Structure formats: C-alpha cells, structure tokens
Backbone as CSV, one residue per row, in Angstrom:
resi,resn,N_x,N_y,N_z,CA_x,CA_y,CA_z,C_x,C_y,C_z
1,UNK,18.217,-33.691,-45.435,17.477,-34.663,-45.454,16.375,-34.459,-46.796
2,UNK,16.016,-34.814,-47.207,14.960,-35.172,-48.646,13.717,-35.991,-47.933
3,UNK,12.832,-34.923,-47.713,11.352,-35.101,-47.145,10.520,-35.668,-48.428
4,UNK,10.989,-35.358,-49.244,10.030,-36.054,-51.002,10.555,-37.753,-50.749
5,UNK,11.135,-37.988,-50.827,11.360,-39.347,-51.011,11.172,-40.495,-49.938
6,UNK,10.557,-39.885,-48.575,9.978,-40.549,-47.745,8.934,-41.051,-47.756
7,UNK,8.341,-42.124,-47.478,6.828,-42.546,-47.663,5.800,-41.501,-47.002
8,UNK,4.957,-41.528,-47.695,3.385,-40.449,-47.291,3.147,-40.468,-46.291
9,UNK,2.967,-41.609,-45.706,2.232,-41.417,-44.106,3.112,-40.840,-43.378
10,UNK,4.303,-40.724,-43.815,5.469,-40.227,-42.948,5.791,-38.670,-42.872
11,UNK,5.408,-38.363,-44.041,5.282,-37.047,-44.523,4.367,-36.103,-43.623
12,UNK,2.538,-37.002,-43.699,2.139,-36.312,-43.557,2.040,-36.533,-41.660
13,UNK,2.787,-37.150,-41.168,3.318,-37.321,-39.450,3.978,-36.268,-39.200
14,UNK,5.082,-35.888,-40.073,5.816,-34.938,-39.684,5.252,-33.127,-39.802
15,UNK,4.192,-33.239,-40.970,3.567,-31.928,-41.193,2.468,-31.642,-39.825
16,UNK,2.165,-32.274,-39.677,0.730,-32.417,-38.675,1.333,-32.497,-37.149
17,UNK,2.853,-32.259,-36.716,3.014,-32.383,-35.459,3.715,-30.909,-35.240
18,UNK,2.534,-30.700,-34.327,2.700,-29.071,-33.557,4.057,-29.359,-32.870
19,UNK,5.024,-28.355,-32.878,6.360,-28.773,-32.991,6.412,-27.344,-31.555
20,UNK,5.229,-26.568,-31.385,5.269,-25.360,-30.202,5.111,-26.582,-28.890
21,UNK,3.870,-27.249,-28.811,2.857,-28.073,-28.088,3.139,-29.100,-28.582
22,UNK,3.810,-30.340,-28.349,3.939,-31.650,-28.572,3.285,-32.672,-28.145
23,UNK,2.799,-31.877,-26.973,1.733,-32.842,-26.169,0.583,-32.393,-26.760
24,UNK,-0.750,-33.643,-26.084,-1.845,-32.983,-26.858,-2.228,-31.952,-26.315
25,UNK,-3.801,-31.367,-27.201,-4.370,-30.247,-26.730,-5.085,-30.789,-25.126
26,UNK,-5.124,-31.786,-24.885,-5.793,-31.600,-23.442,-4.927,-31.148,-22.427
27,UNK,-3.561,-31.204,-22.636,-2.251,-30.863,-21.731,-1.842,-29.583,-22.002
28,UNK,-2.137,-29.112,-22.904,-1.229,-27.956,-23.335,-2.106,-26.560,-22.278
29,UNK,-1.060,-25.572,-22.025,-1.281,-24.622,-20.798,-2.231,-23.711,-21.440
30,UNK,-3.153,-23.174,-20.707,-4.552,-22.493,-21.135,-4.145,-21.016,-20.505
31,UNK,-4.665,-19.934,-20.974,-4.227,-18.379,-20.592,-4.319,-18.492,-18.870
32,UNK,-3.847,-17.409,-18.479,-4.419,-17.513,-16.951,-5.629,-16.534,-17.097
33,UNK,-6.277,-16.638,-16.010,-7.770,-16.227,-16.133,-7.292,-14.165,-16.058
34,UNK,-8.258,-13.807,-16.444,-8.042,-12.162,-16.043,-8.423,-12.059,-14.828
35,UNK,-8.038,-11.163,-13.846,-8.452,-11.105,-12.132,-9.284,-9.691,-12.259
36,UNK,-10.044,-9.645,-11.718,-11.463,-8.765,-11.759,-11.373,-8.028,-10.488
37,UNK,-11.124,-6.827,-10.322,-11.460,-5.939,-9.273,-12.681,-6.042,-8.469
38,UNK,-12.448,-6.199,-6.924,-13.194,-6.331,-6.563,-14.087,-5.430,-5.914
39,UNK,-15.369,-4.969,-6.167,-16.014,-3.775,-6.226,-15.574,-3.272,-4.207
40,UNK,-15.943,-4.468,-3.446,-15.753,-4.347,-2.040,-14.324,-3.593,-1.795
41,UNK,-13.307,-3.541,-2.088,-11.724,-3.872,-1.989,-11.620,-2.194,-2.240
42,UNK,-12.401,-1.420,-3.183,-12.240,0.304,-3.713,-12.775,1.038,-2.370
43,UNK,-11.604,1.814,-2.609,-11.462,3.120,-1.315,-12.155,4.464,-2.267
44,UNK,-13.208,4.899,-1.650,-13.583,6.092,-2.116,-13.287,7.095,-1.317
45,UNK,-13.400,8.207,-2.209,-12.637,9.926,-1.443,-14.289,10.764,-1.277
46,UNK,-14.112,11.482,-0.365,-15.164,12.081,0.010,-16.064,12.755,-1.303
47,UNK,-15.314,14.023,-1.464,-15.282,14.164,-3.014,-14.410,14.170,-3.967
48,UNK,-14.534,13.041,-4.973,-14.275,12.809,-5.748,-14.206,13.247,-7.056
49,UNK,-13.242,13.879,-7.345,-13.179,14.371,-9.137,-13.521,14.026,-10.211
50,UNK,-12.974,12.513,-10.175,-13.653,11.843,-11.404,-13.481,10.584,-10.895
51,UNK,-13.762,9.421,-11.783,-13.836,7.727,-11.319,-12.701,7.706,-10.835
52,UNK,-11.379,8.102,-11.623,-9.814,7.685,-11.268,-9.463,7.956,-9.709
53,UNK,-10.374,8.336,-9.144,-10.359,8.793,-7.795,-10.335,7.669,-6.953
54,UNK,-10.907,6.840,-7.183,-11.666,5.434,-6.627,-10.225,4.473,-6.887
55,UNK,-9.729,3.731,-6.296,-8.261,3.142,-5.992,-8.317,2.028,-5.534
56,UNK,-7.921,0.631,-5.568,-8.324,-0.400,-4.976,-7.204,-0.327,-3.836
57,UNK,-7.681,-1.214,-3.075,-6.261,-1.460,-1.497,-5.860,-2.637,-1.542
58,UNK,-6.290,-3.652,-2.490,-5.265,-4.479,-2.988,-4.502,-4.445,-4.223
59,UNK,-3.237,-4.720,-4.255,-2.236,-4.052,-5.141,-0.955,-5.675,-5.237
60,UNK,-0.843,-5.996,-6.283,-0.265,-7.106,-7.128,0.826,-6.746,-7.619
61,UNK,2.343,-6.602,-7.097,3.308,-5.961,-7.557,3.772,-6.944,-8.848
62,UNK,3.438,-6.914,-10.151,4.168,-8.038,-11.012,5.741,-7.608,-11.665
63,UNK,5.835,-6.780,-10.927,7.756,-6.341,-11.912,8.227,-7.095,-10.445
64,UNK,9.047,-8.304,-10.631,9.998,-8.504,-9.669,11.231,-7.510,-9.416
65,UNK,11.601,-6.673,-10.179,12.536,-5.670,-10.260,12.318,-4.531,-9.406
66,UNK,10.731,-4.235,-8.900,10.038,-2.958,-8.384,11.030,-2.514,-6.822
67,UNK,11.493,-3.255,-6.124,12.025,-3.031,-4.504,13.229,-2.851,-5.275
68,UNK,13.767,-3.754,-6.217,15.465,-2.530,-6.394,15.325,-1.413,-7.121
69,UNK,14.189,-0.903,-7.950,14.096,0.548,-8.448,13.810,1.413,-7.316
70,UNK,13.316,0.825,-6.296,12.995,1.699,-5.157,13.929,1.832,-3.982
71,UNK,15.370,0.822,-4.078,16.537,0.778,-3.427,15.807,0.158,-1.948
72,UNK,14.346,-1.004,-1.847,14.076,-1.602,-0.500,14.362,-2.988,-0.614
73,UNK,14.797,-3.544,-1.609,15.301,-4.547,-2.016,16.575,-5.181,-1.016
74,UNK,16.150,-6.371,-0.300,17.503,-6.826,0.762,18.531,-6.621,-0.187
75,UNK,19.838,-6.269,-0.307,21.291,-6.423,-0.611,22.447,-7.335,0.368
76,UNK,22.579,-8.472,-0.005,23.532,-9.192,0.569,24.647,-8.205,1.477
77,UNK,24.912,-8.522,2.404,26.333,-7.757,3.155,27.399,-8.122,2.776
78,UNK,27.495,-9.514,3.005,29.213,-10.084,2.664,30.079,-9.444,3.715
79,UNK,31.527,-9.519,3.376,32.430,-9.018,4.193,33.351,-8.673,3.056
80,UNK,34.270,-7.790,3.869,35.477,-7.090,2.911,36.212,-7.740,2.487
81,UNK,36.971,-8.687,2.997,37.717,-9.703,2.320,36.735,-10.322,1.570
82,UNK,35.662,-10.732,0.977,35.231,-11.583,-0.133,35.843,-10.928,-1.495
83,UNK,36.047,-12.214,-1.604,36.461,-12.060,-3.500,35.735,-13.194,-4.118
84,UNK,35.036,-12.874,-5.327,34.333,-11.092,-5.752,33.564,-10.972,-4.928
85,UNK,33.168,-9.938,-4.820,32.694,-9.390,-4.315,31.021,-9.732,-4.358
86,UNK,30.317,-9.680,-2.913,29.085,-10.228,-3.328,27.776,-9.367,-2.680
87,UNK,28.088,-7.960,-2.660,27.310,-6.520,-2.052,26.577,-6.663,-3.385
88,UNK,26.107,-7.196,-4.448,25.121,-6.344,-5.215,23.894,-7.174,-5.233
89,UNK,23.242,-6.642,-6.552,21.901,-7.255,-6.765,22.066,-7.987,-7.846
90,UNK,22.650,-7.131,-9.201,22.657,-7.747,-10.471,24.294,-7.197,-10.507
91,UNK,25.084,-7.978,-11.351,26.362,-8.059,-11.274,26.813,-8.306,-13.248
92,UNK,26.851,-7.413,-14.018,27.483,-7.514,-15.374,28.734,-8.254,-15.439
93,UNK,28.646,-8.958,-16.512,29.770,-10.102,-16.666,30.365,-9.797,-18.323
94,UNK,31.555,-9.991,-18.539,32.099,-10.064,-19.611,32.673,-10.734,-20.445
95,UNK,32.957,-11.371,-21.399,33.522,-12.259,-22.141,33.955,-12.454,-23.188
96,UNK,35.219,-12.726,-23.445,35.724,-12.238,-25.108,36.521,-13.416,-25.255
97,UNK,36.295,-14.732,-25.903,37.258,-15.342,-26.330,37.628,-15.365,-28.020
98,UNK,38.228,-16.154,-28.741,38.867,-16.026,-29.702,38.169,-16.134,-30.947
99,UNK,36.646,-16.552,-30.462,35.781,-16.776,-31.714,34.535,-15.771,-31.386
100,UNK,33.889,-15.535,-30.117,32.931,-14.833,-29.823,33.213,-13.964,-28.851
101,UNK,32.196,-13.040,-28.654,31.871,-11.743,-27.669,30.875,-11.944,-27.021
102,UNK,30.697,-11.690,-25.571,29.726,-12.267,-24.986,29.762,-11.102,-23.405
103,UNK,28.008,-11.007,-23.103,28.309,-10.165,-22.153,26.902,-10.346,-21.637
104,UNK,26.860,-10.499,-20.233,25.737,-10.757,-19.105,25.239,-10.719,-18.065
105,UNK,24.344,-10.948,-17.566,24.209,-10.106,-16.092,23.450,-11.115,-15.039
106,UNK,23.767,-11.397,-14.125,23.409,-11.962,-13.437,23.056,-12.121,-11.879
107,UNK,21.955,-12.205,-11.302,21.488,-11.887,-10.054,22.304,-12.673,-8.952
108,UNK,21.932,-11.725,-7.604,23.677,-12.550,-6.657,22.687,-13.826,-5.682
109,UNK,21.863,-14.284,-6.762,21.342,-15.502,-6.449,22.259,-16.901,-7.517
110,UNK,22.763,-16.206,-7.924,24.185,-17.272,-8.894,22.939,-17.113,-10.367
111,UNK,21.731,-16.879,-10.326,20.906,-17.066,-11.925,21.691,-15.993,-12.869
112,UNK,21.433,-16.031,-14.228,21.663,-15.563,-14.986,20.212,-14.711,-15.482
113,UNK,20.399,-13.848,-15.562,18.920,-13.009,-15.814,18.552,-12.426,-17.132
114,UNK,19.951,-11.903,-18.063,19.910,-11.682,-19.498,21.430,-11.555,-19.638
115,UNK,21.057,-11.965,-21.260,22.386,-12.453,-22.096,22.488,-11.815,-23.133
116,UNK,23.861,-11.415,-23.770,23.657,-11.170,-24.975,24.879,-11.451,-25.745
117,UNK,25.030,-12.413,-26.896,26.321,-13.236,-27.688,26.321,-13.364,-28.908
118,UNK,27.388,-13.128,-29.314,27.561,-12.827,-31.220,27.457,-14.724,-31.293
119,UNK,26.855,-15.395,-30.373,26.781,-16.590,-30.449,24.997,-17.102,-31.185
120,UNK,24.464,-16.148,-30.874,23.214,-16.005,-31.229,23.260,-15.546,-32.362
121,UNK,22.641,-16.289,-33.476,22.198,-16.094,-34.971,21.901,-15.148,-35.276
122,UNK,20.739,-14.652,-34.551,19.882,-13.111,-34.707,21.155,-11.821,-34.714
123,UNK,22.333,-11.890,-34.158,23.314,-11.001,-33.767,24.353,-11.638,-34.507
124,UNK,24.550,-12.626,-35.017,25.744,-12.881,-35.372,25.332,-12.529,-37.005
125,UNK,24.261,-13.004,-37.729,24.093,-12.741,-38.984,24.454,-11.134,-39.504
126,UNK,24.039,-9.975,-38.843,24.593,-8.752,-39.149,26.054,-8.592,-38.621
127,UNK,26.897,-9.151,-38.266,28.392,-8.603,-37.992,29.085,-9.423,-39.085
128,UNK,30.199,-8.833,-39.613,31.271,-9.247,-40.149,32.501,-10.221,-39.653
129,UNK,32.446,-9.785,-38.385,33.268,-9.971,-37.085,32.504,-10.350,-36.379
130,UNK,32.848,-11.497,-35.042,31.924,-11.530,-33.995,33.266,-11.332,-32.868
131,UNK,34.442,-10.776,-33.423,35.359,-10.422,-31.760,35.763,-8.839,-31.697
132,UNK,35.441,-8.211,-33.052,35.759,-6.595,-33.611,35.315,-5.558,-32.905
133,UNK,35.754,-4.789,-33.012,35.215,-3.568,-31.897,33.374,-3.015,-32.442
134,UNK,33.325,-3.400,-33.704,31.917,-3.483,-33.965,30.680,-4.409,-33.406
135,UNK,31.406,-5.815,-33.266,30.381,-6.535,-32.377,30.684,-5.920,-31.139
136,UNK,31.524,-5.730,-30.571,31.511,-5.186,-28.740,30.230,-4.198,-28.405
137,UNK,30.513,-3.175,-29.966,29.274,-2.663,-29.621,27.886,-3.009,-29.629
138,UNK,28.195,-3.807,-30.601,26.332,-4.278,-30.634,26.033,-4.796,-29.575
139,UNK,26.931,-5.620,-29.018,26.329,-6.967,-28.195,26.288,-5.536,-26.610
140,UNK,27.046,-4.490,-26.543,26.292,-3.626,-25.414,25.786,-3.420,-25.963
141,UNK,24.928,-2.928,-26.861,23.918,-2.216,-26.802,22.533,-3.035,-26.537
142,UNK,22.783,-4.027,-27.208,21.646,-5.598,-27.415,21.573,-5.564,-25.683
143,UNK,22.371,-5.672,-25.146,22.340,-5.732,-23.362,21.738,-4.668,-22.551
144,UNK,21.721,-3.724,-23.009,21.198,-2.281,-22.305,20.217,-2.202,-22.715
145,UNK,19.660,-2.684,-24.110,18.124,-2.657,-24.020,17.305,-3.293,-23.757
146,UNK,17.906,-5.215,-23.538,17.126,-5.926,-23.040,16.977,-5.500,-21.290
147,UNK,18.310,-4.601,-21.099,18.162,-4.797,-19.510,16.473,-3.932,-19.150
148,UNK,16.987,-2.876,-19.949,16.047,-1.768,-20.055,14.276,-2.249,-19.929
149,UNK,14.035,-3.077,-20.687,13.058,-3.728,-21.445,12.422,-4.559,-19.962
150,UNK,13.610,-5.352,-19.221,13.017,-6.253,-18.152,13.014,-5.482,-16.995
151,UNK,13.241,-4.222,-16.773,13.298,-3.657,-15.367,14.282,-2.826,-14.717
152,UNK,15.176,-3.657,-15.549,16.890,-3.247,-14.705,17.752,-2.030,-15.472
153,UNK,17.718,-1.035,-14.353,18.537,0.277,-14.850,19.299,0.587,-14.485
154,UNK,19.903,-0.025,-13.508,21.404,-0.108,-13.175,22.035,-1.582,-12.905
155,UNK,23.245,-1.581,-13.070,24.052,-3.127,-12.694,25.594,-2.591,-11.999
156,UNK,25.668,-3.630,-11.165,26.935,-3.532,-10.711,28.285,-4.091,-11.518
157,UNK,29.367,-3.252,-11.657,30.522,-4.031,-12.497,31.646,-4.381,-11.557
158,UNK,32.464,-5.122,-11.484,33.673,-5.411,-11.176,34.783,-5.947,-11.953
159,UNK,35.499,-4.990,-12.234,36.708,-5.159,-13.246,37.937,-4.464,-12.202
160,UNK,38.835,-5.592,-12.717,40.112,-5.035,-12.264,40.699,-3.769,-12.867
161,UNK,41.966,-3.394,-12.163,42.307,-1.932,-12.401,43.011,-2.573,-14.081
162,UNK,43.371,-3.419,-14.048,44.149,-4.003,-15.720,43.117,-3.869,-16.541
163,UNK,41.639,-4.431,-16.214,40.963,-4.763,-17.461,40.328,-3.676,-17.478
164,UNK,40.095,-2.692,-16.779,39.382,-1.052,-17.046,40.490,-0.623,-17.367
165,UNK,41.528,-0.825,-17.392,42.705,0.083,-18.356,42.510,-0.154,-19.933
166,UNK,42.047,-1.701,-20.218,41.816,-1.835,-21.978,40.553,-1.214,-22.555
167,UNK,41.215,-1.141,-24.081,40.327,-0.202,-24.544,38.737,-0.828,-24.816
168,UNK,38.654,-2.252,-25.174,37.873,-3.123,-24.936,36.695,-2.847,-23.741
169,UNK,36.878,-2.855,-22.971,36.275,-2.810,-21.873,35.744,-0.937,-21.643
170,UNK,36.650,-0.524,-21.652,36.155,1.221,-21.893,35.213,1.693,-22.783
171,UNK,35.288,0.945,-23.753,33.978,0.870,-25.194,32.819,0.266,-24.658
172,UNK,33.127,-0.768,-24.050,32.129,-1.506,-23.721,31.098,-0.814,-22.564
173,UNK,31.774,-0.769,-21.413,31.023,0.000,-20.613,30.573,1.805,-21.226
174,UNK,31.129,2.584,-21.604,31.089,3.938,-22.509,29.447,3.234,-23.478
175,UNK,29.678,2.331,-23.584,27.907,2.111,-24.523,26.728,1.766,-24.015
176,UNK,27.055,1.258,-22.880,26.030,0.705,-21.854,25.431,2.090,-21.190
177,UNK,26.352,2.732,-21.128,26.109,4.536,-20.161,25.438,5.100,-21.390
178,UNK,25.642,5.146,-22.620,25.541,5.791,-23.570,23.800,5.245,-23.870
179,UNK,23.777,4.018,-23.876,22.240,3.126,-23.835,21.185,3.706,-22.809
180,UNK,21.588,4.089,-21.736,20.974,4.476,-20.359,21.058,3.648,-19.392
181,UNK,21.769,2.904,-19.495,21.711,1.604,-18.070,23.424,2.057,-17.276
182,UNK,22.939,2.328,-16.238,23.977,2.997,-15.507,24.713,1.683,-15.177
183,UNK,26.524,1.695,-14.964,27.031,0.494,-14.679,27.279,1.140,-13.055
184,UNK,26.682,1.329,-12.142,27.246,1.600,-10.568,25.660,1.216,-10.147
185,UNK,25.332,0.617,-8.931,24.307,0.501,-8.480,24.261,1.449,-7.155
186,UNK,23.019,2.009,-6.849,23.080,2.687,-5.591,22.757,1.812,-4.298
187,UNK,23.399,2.733,-3.233,23.150,1.433,-1.792,21.593,1.483,-1.566
188,UNK,21.335,0.405,-0.906,19.785,-0.158,-0.462,19.738,0.743,0.767
189,UNK,18.446,1.190,0.704,17.660,2.011,2.455,17.595,0.989,3.209
190,UNK,18.187,1.153,4.080,17.864,0.011,5.287,17.301,1.116,6.334
191,UNK,16.504,-0.398,7.237,15.976,0.220,8.479,16.991,0.963,9.421
192,UNK,16.493,1.411,10.356,17.339,2.128,11.562,18.076,1.266,12.681
193,UNK,17.604,-0.050,12.237,18.440,-0.896,13.507,19.047,-1.940,12.623
194,UNK,19.532,-2.133,11.264,20.233,-2.262,10.639,21.673,-1.503,9.946
195,UNK,22.875,-2.244,10.195,23.795,-1.688,9.889,24.304,-1.004,8.737
196,UNK,24.780,-0.317,7.994,25.024,0.499,7.014,26.589,0.188,6.761
197,UNK,26.964,-0.549,5.687,28.035,-0.635,5.461,29.360,0.409,5.212
C-alpha cells in the first residue's frame, strides 16, 4: 500500500497513532510502585558484623517456579491408568509437521508456558530449512535457553518407545541436556501424612 498517494490528513493520522498503546495517555498503565522496606520489620542480630546482617522478616516470592525448584510444589497424584500421565509440573511437547518444527513446555494446569517454533520469523530467517536436523537442534537450544531464563530447570517427557527410538527425538533430547535443561523431573518432597507413589 502506497501511503504517499493518501490524503495528507490521513497520513498524519497514521504517523501519530501509537501502536504500542492505542488508547489515550490517561488510560495507559503506569509502572508499579517501588516497595519500600519497613524498618520495623527488620531483624537485628546481637553482634552484627555489617549492615548485611539485618534482614527483613517479610519476604515476597516473585519467582512462581521457586517451589518447584525446591521440590515443595504440590504435584498432581493421578492414577496408574492415566494416559497420558498427569504426574508432572512441566511437560515437554514436541511436534514436527511437513513444514515446521515446534516444541513447547506445558504446565499441569494445561497452559503453555514456553514455546519455540520455526514459525517464528526470528528463528526462521536464520534457517535454510525448517524441518531438517539443523532446525531441530536450534529449536531445542532456544527452548532450553528460554526455560532456564524463566526458572524451569527440569521438565517431564513422555514419549513412546517407538518415538524414543527415532533419531530426531534422540537429537532433540540430547541437545536439551547439553544446554542444561534436565529432561526428567525429581519427586516432590511430601509431608509425612501424605502417601508417596
């Protein structure tokens, strides 16, 4: 579309339009206020070595994956006859079509947390083919990097024996392990009154 042939008023209107926040400035979101530490909540040690020995009694956990890293997050129990298995925090999904290679990590709530695919232009533009071995390795690297940056260090995998025997799945899982993402989840630490599986 050639904007030079449009009337001057219409061109000015498009140029002044804020594509990031298309609503008025009064309705634009403001940055969250900075939290100040309340001096009354500070714990003082009898013989402090430095100012670092004073710590706040109130702690706000800003990492939603923190309990999973400490193995304290509740993991669904499920049943032995469940298919697919539901005993996981984050599960790895891999999909390869005739045109694209995709991988994602889904939470046990059903939501997709992280994904990487050759459908993304940022990935596709650097690849000669979107279905060859090079595309597979790069998708695995990007997915592992995004998982580590978001606080996910291990995921659960569920592939059949036939799928695990294929070369592409083996390359995919090996690349994830090389990048630092574990493909097996640890067991959650449960209380004594809860039954272990």
